[in-house]
C-alpha positions in Angstrom: -61.8 -9.9 23.1 -65.5 -10.0 23.6 -68.1 -10.4 20.8 -71.7 -9.8 21.4 -74.3 -10.9 18.8 -78.0 -10.1 19.1 -80.4 -11.7 16.7 -83.7 -10.1 17.2 -85.6 -12.0 14.6 -84.8 -15.2 12.7 -87.3 -16.2 9.9 -87.3 -19.9 9.4 -89.6 -21.2 6.7 -90.1 -24.8 5.6 -88.6 -26.5 8.7 -90.0 -29.8 9.9 -92.2 -29.7 13.1 -90.3 -29.8 16.4 -87.7 -27.2 15.4 -87.9 -25.4 18.8 -84.3 -26.4 19.6 -82.9 -24.9 16.4 -81.7 -21.8 18.3 -79.3 -23.9 20.4 -77.8 -25.5 17.3 -77.4 -22.1 15.6 -75.8 -20.6 18.7 -73.4 -23.5 19.1 -72.2 -23.3 15.5 -71.8 -19.6 15.5 -69.8 -19.8 18.8 -67.6 -22.5 17.4 -66.8 -20.5 14.2 -66.2 -17.3 16.2 -63.8 -19.1 18.6 -62.0 -20.9 15.8 -61.7 -18.1 13.2 -62.7 -14.9 15.1 -63.6 -11.8 13.1 -60.3 -10.4 11.9 -60.3 -6.7 11.6 -63.8 -6.4 13.2 -64.9 -3.1 14.4 -67.9 -2.2 16.4 -70.7 -2.0 14.0 -74.4 -1.5 14.7 -76.6 -2.2 11.8 -80.4 -1.9 11.9 -80.8 -4.9 9.7 -78.6 -7.5 8.0 -79.7 -10.4 5.9 -77.7 -13.6 5.9 -77.4 -15.7 2.7 -80.2 -18.2 2.2 -79.4 -21.9 2.8 -80.7 -24.9 0.8 -82.1 -27.7 3.0 -81.8 -31.3 1.8 -84.5 -33.5 3.0 -84.4 -35.1 5.5 -82.6 -32.5 7.5 -81.9 -32.9 11.2 -81.9 -29.9 13.5 -78.2 -30.1 14.1 -77.2 -29.9 10.5 -79.8 -27.1 9.8 -78.4 -25.2 12.8 -74.9 -25.6 11.5 -75.9 -24.3 8.1 -77.7 -21.3 9.5 -74.9 -20.5 12.0 -72.4 -20.7 9.1 -74.5 -18.3 7.0 -74.8 -15.8 9.9 -71.0 -16.1 10.5 -70.2 -15.4 6.9 -72.5 -12.4 7.0 -70.8 -11.0 10.1 -67.4 -11.7 8.6 -68.2 -9.9 5.3 -69.6 -6.9 7.2 -66.4 -6.6 9.2 -64.1 -6.7 6.2 
């Protein structure tokens, strides 16, 4: 099975400076969750827009943990749209 996810725009407010590598952390967590749990019952769905649940950052937050939280939020959104 092949899953393709395209995130055109990701709005990140309130992150510390130097957050350029956050995309890699998000991608890694999303890939980890998809490999581990998949998207049971997923069908091809093309949506113009989908909003993931907001996350709460606890200071100080390193990029790895922020990426994991965002990736998890995106995954849960994908999972709920495939159910």
